[in-house]
C-alpha positions as CSV (number, residue, x, y, z in Angstrom):
1,X,-44.4,-126.3,-26.8
2,X,-45.3,-126.3,-30.5
3,X,-47.6,-123.3,-31.5
4,X,-51.0,-125.8,-32.3
5,X,-50.6,-127.1,-29.1
6,X,-50.5,-123.5,-27.9
7,X,-53.3,-122.6,-29.7
8,X,-55.5,-125.8,-28.6
9,X,-55.1,-124.3,-25.2
10,X,-57.2,-121.5,-26.0
11,X,-61.3,-121.2,-26.8
12,X,-61.9,-122.3,-30.4
13,X,-64.9,-120.5,-31.3
14,X,-66.6,-122.8,-34.1
15,X,-69.8,-120.7,-34.0
16,X,-69.3,-119.3,-37.6
17,X,-68.7,-122.8,-38.8
18,X,-71.9,-124.0,-37.6
19,X,-73.7,-120.9,-39.3
20,X,-72.2,-122.0,-42.4
21,X,-73.5,-125.7,-41.6
22,X,-77.3,-124.4,-41.0
23,X,-77.6,-122.0,-43.8
24,X,-80.7,-122.6,-46.3
25,X,-79.5,-121.2,-49.6
26,X,-76.1,-121.1,-51.5
27,X,-75.9,-117.2,-51.4
28,X,-76.1,-117.7,-47.5
29,X,-73.2,-120.0,-47.3
30,X,-71.0,-117.8,-49.4
31,X,-71.9,-114.9,-46.8
32,X,-71.0,-117.7,-43.9
33,X,-67.9,-118.9,-45.4
34,X,-66.1,-115.1,-45.2
35,X,-66.3,-116.1,-41.4
36,X,-66.0,-119.9,-41.2
37,X,-62.6,-120.3,-43.1
38,X,-61.2,-117.9,-40.8
39,X,-62.2,-119.7,-37.9
40,X,-60.9,-123.2,-39.6
41,X,-57.5,-121.6,-40.1
42,X,-57.1,-120.9,-36.6
43,X,-56.6,-124.7,-35.5
44,X,-55.9,-125.8,-39.5
45,X,-53.1,-122.9,-40.5
46,X,-53.4,-121.8,-44.1
47,X,-49.9,-122.8,-45.1
48,X,-50.4,-126.4,-44.2
49,X,-54.5,-126.9,-45.1
50,X,-57.0,-125.9,-47.4
51,X,-60.4,-125.7,-46.5
52,X,-63.5,-125.9,-49.1
53,X,-67.3,-126.2,-48.5
54,X,-70.1,-127.6,-50.3
55,X,-74.0,-126.8,-50.1
56,X,-75.8,-129.9,-51.5
57,X,-79.6,-128.8,-52.4
58,X,-82.1,-131.1,-52.9
59,X,-83.1,-131.2,-57.1
60,X,-86.5,-131.3,-58.4
61,X,-88.6,-134.2,-57.7
62,X,-86.3,-135.1,-54.5
63,X,-88.5,-134.6,-51.8
64,X,-91.3,-136.5,-54.0
65,X,-88.6,-139.5,-54.1
66,X,-87.8,-139.4,-50.3
67,X,-91.5,-139.3,-49.5
68,X,-92.3,-142.0,-52.1
69,X,-89.4,-144.4,-52.2
70,X,-86.7,-143.7,-49.4
71,X,-89.1,-143.1,-46.3
72,X,-90.1,-147.0,-46.1
73,X,-93.7,-148.2,-46.1
74,X,-93.9,-147.9,-42.4
75,X,-92.7,-144.7,-42.2
76,X,-94.6,-143.1,-45.3
77,X,-97.7,-144.9,-43.8
78,X,-97.1,-142.9,-40.5
79,X,-96.8,-139.6,-42.4
80,X,-100.5,-140.3,-44.3
81,X,-102.2,-141.5,-41.1
82,X,-100.7,-137.7,-39.8
83,X,-102.0,-136.1,-42.6
84,X,-98.6,-135.1,-44.0
85,X,-98.5,-135.0,-47.5
86,X,-95.5,-134.4,-50.1
87,X,-95.8,-131.0,-50.4
88,X,-95.6,-130.6,-46.3
89,X,-92.9,-133.4,-46.0
90,X,-90.9,-131.5,-48.3
91,X,-91.1,-128.3,-46.5
92,X,-90.2,-130.1,-43.3
93,X,-87.1,-131.3,-45.2
94,X,-86.0,-128.2,-45.9
95,X,-83.7,-127.1,-49.3
96,X,-80.9,-128.4,-48.1
97,X,-79.6,-132.1,-47.9
98,X,-76.4,-131.5,-46.5
99,X,-73.7,-128.9,-46.2
100,X,-69.7,-130.2,-45.9
101,X,-66.4,-129.0,-45.1
102,X,-63.2,-130.4,-46.2
103,X,-60.1,-129.9,-45.1
104,X,-56.8,-131.0,-46.7
105,X,-53.3,-130.7,-46.1
106,X,-51.7,-129.4,-48.7
107,X,-48.8,-131.6,-49.4
108,X,-51.4,-134.6,-50.1
109,X,-51.7,-134.8,-54.2
110,X,-50.7,-131.3,-54.8
111,X,-50.2,-131.7,-58.4
112,X,-53.6,-133.8,-59.0
113,X,-55.6,-130.8,-59.4
114,X,-59.5,-131.4,-58.5
115,X,-58.3,-134.6,-56.4
116,X,-57.5,-133.6,-53.1
117,X,-56.9,-137.4,-52.0
118,X,-57.9,-137.9,-48.3
119,X,-59.4,-135.1,-46.0
120,X,-60.7,-134.2,-42.6
121,X,-64.4,-133.8,-43.2
122,X,-67.7,-132.3,-41.3
123,X,-71.0,-133.1,-42.7
124,X,-74.3,-131.7,-41.5
125,X,-77.6,-132.8,-42.3
126,X,-80.2,-129.9,-41.2
127,X,-83.3,-131.8,-41.4
128,X,-82.1,-133.8,-38.4
129,X,-79.6,-131.8,-37.1
130,X,-76.9,-134.4,-37.1
131,X,-73.5,-133.7,-38.1
132,X,-70.6,-136.5,-39.1
133,X,-67.0,-135.9,-38.5
134,X,-64.0,-137.9,-39.7
135,X,-61.9,-138.5,-42.4
136,X,-62.8,-139.3,-45.8
137,X,-60.9,-140.5,-49.3
138,X,-61.6,-139.2,-52.2
139,X,-64.0,-140.7,-54.8
140,X,-64.7,-139.9,-58.9
141,X,-68.4,-140.0,-58.4
142,X,-69.3,-143.3,-60.1
143,X,-68.5,-146.3,-58.1
144,X,-70.7,-148.1,-56.0
145,X,-70.9,-147.0,-52.5
146,X,-71.1,-150.6,-51.0
147,X,-67.6,-151.1,-52.9
148,X,-66.6,-147.6,-51.4
149,X,-67.6,-148.8,-47.9
150,X,-65.2,-152.2,-48.1
151,X,-62.3,-149.8,-49.6
152,X,-62.8,-147.4,-46.6
153,X,-62.7,-150.5,-44.0
154,X,-59.2,-151.2,-45.8
155,X,-58.1,-148.1,-45.6
156,X,-58.9,-148.0,-41.7
157,X,-57.0,-151.1,-41.3
158,X,-54.0,-149.7,-43.1
159,X,-54.2,-146.2,-41.1
160,X,-54.2,-148.5,-37.7
161,X,-50.8,-150.2,-38.6
162,X,-49.6,-146.9,-39.6
163,X,-50.7,-144.7,-36.7
164,X,-48.7,-144.9,-33.1
165,X,-49.8,-143.6,-29.5
166,X,-52.2,-141.2,-28.8
167,X,-53.4,-140.9,-32.5
168,X,-53.8,-144.7,-33.1
169,X,-56.1,-144.6,-30.0
170,X,-58.5,-142.0,-31.6
171,X,-58.8,-144.0,-34.8
172,X,-59.5,-146.8,-32.9
173,X,-62.6,-144.6,-31.6
174,X,-63.8,-143.8,-35.3
175,X,-65.2,-146.7,-37.2
176,X,-65.4,-146.7,-40.9
177,X,-68.5,-145.9,-42.3
178,X,-71.3,-148.8,-43.1
179,X,-74.5,-149.2,-44.7
180,X,-76.2,-148.0,-40.9
181,X,-74.9,-144.8,-41.5
182,X,-76.3,-144.3,-44.7
183,X,-79.7,-146.0,-44.4
184,X,-80.6,-146.3,-40.7
185,X,-79.4,-144.6,-37.5
186,X,-75.7,-145.4,-37.2
187,X,-74.9,-141.3,-36.8
188,X,-78.0,-140.8,-34.3
189,X,-76.0,-141.5,-31.0
190,X,-79.5,-140.8,-29.5
191,X,-83.2,-140.7,-31.3
192,X,-84.0,-138.0,-33.6
193,X,-87.5,-137.2,-32.9
194,X,-87.8,-134.3,-35.4
195,X,-87.5,-134.0,-38.8
196,X,-87.2,-130.2,-39.6
197,X,-90.4,-129.1,-37.3
198,X,-92.4,-132.4,-37.6
199,X,-92.7,-134.4,-34.7
200,X,-92.0,-137.9,-35.4
201,X,-91.8,-138.8,-31.7
202,X,-94.4,-141.5,-32.2
203,X,-93.2,-143.2,-35.0
204,X,-91.2,-146.5,-34.4
205,X,-92.0,-146.6,-30.7
206,X,-89.8,-143.6,-30.4
207,X,-86.7,-145.1,-32.2
208,X,-86.6,-141.7,-34.4
209,X,-85.6,-141.2,-37.8
210,X,-83.4,-142.9,-40.3
211,X,-81.2,-141.0,-42.4
212,X,-82.3,-142.6,-45.5
213,X,-85.7,-140.4,-44.9
214,X,-84.0,-137.6,-45.6
215,X,-81.1,-138.3,-48.4
216,X,-80.4,-139.4,-51.5
217,X,-78.1,-141.6,-53.5
218,X,-75.0,-139.1,-53.6
219,X,-75.2,-139.1,-49.6
220,X,-74.6,-142.8,-49.7
221,X,-71.6,-142.5,-52.1
222,X,-70.2,-139.2,-49.9
223,X,-70.7,-141.3,-46.5
224,X,-69.3,-144.4,-48.0
225,X,-66.0,-142.3,-48.9
226,X,-65.4,-142.2,-44.7
227,X,-62.4,-144.4,-43.5
228,X,-63.3,-142.9,-39.8
229,X,-66.7,-141.6,-38.8
230,X,-68.8,-140.5,-35.7
231,X,-72.0,-138.5,-35.5
232,X,-73.3,-136.0,-33.0
233,X,-75.8,-133.6,-32.8
234,X,-75.4,-130.2,-33.6
235,X,-75.9,-128.9,-30.0
236,X,-73.0,-131.0,-29.4
237,X,-70.9,-130.2,-32.0
238,X,-71.5,-126.4,-31.1
239,X,-70.9,-126.6,-27.5
240,X,-67.0,-128.0,-27.8
241,X,-67.5,-131.9,-28.7
242,X,-67.0,-130.6,-32.5
243,X,-63.6,-128.7,-31.7
244,X,-61.9,-131.2,-29.5
245,X,-62.9,-133.9,-32.3
246,X,-61.8,-131.9,-35.2
247,X,-58.5,-131.2,-33.2
248,X,-58.0,-134.7,-32.8
249,X,-58.7,-135.6,-36.2
250,X,-55.8,-133.3,-37.4
251,X,-53.5,-134.9,-35.3
252,X,-54.1,-138.5,-36.7
253,X,-54.3,-136.5,-40.3
254,X,-50.9,-135.1,-40.0
255,X,-49.5,-138.1,-39.0
256,X,-50.9,-140.2,-41.6
257,X,-49.7,-137.3,-44.2
258,X,-46.2,-137.2,-43.1
259,X,-43.3,-138.3,-45.0
260,X,-42.4,-141.3,-42.9
261,X,-45.9,-142.9,-43.2
262,X,-46.0,-145.5,-46.0
């Protein structure tokens, strides 16, 4: 039995990874990464994979933009009716827009400097405690997110043509990202009834938050690069679903990155 298969039979403690995903500052992330990186390499060996992370903080005026523009009028009216002004909303949303972790095969585009091609990716939105897991392609930072979403859909179609057996079945469970993910509730399997400590259960008959309530334009582009994406709660990710999901995505990624894939 291969070493990776033997490792997969052992418990995989992702608590250091969860600690990284839930940091509230770049400094805290630097500290958490010292434990999270070795934990990731338990299933993504360092001789095969490289792991990196990013912390995306809200910039100046970002919370005001969320409140005044991204929230949609119905939610803004709900906030105003419940005495939640811009400052209170900013406190509820918090300082971190998302924390992400990338794992790319060392064999992919090894001479392309910062462009690491596609990668296994984890992205967490602390204000909603929602984690997205999947396979994402690279982008240079300027493309239109709708066009990238279309490209991701085509990448997924091609990947399904290449994959076989179990790995093909796994990818079929992970759709490519669509506007529902970055605008609506596509990443939420169940209604998200809090934004940070703010209870919004009475909004929209309990349908919960939309991702657009807590994200800026960058997130639309980031999510549009996913050609395979599933959302789950941070609790589900922590309770074992994250580990099994990442292991399955790893196996898909290895087959897609093999020399015989074309």
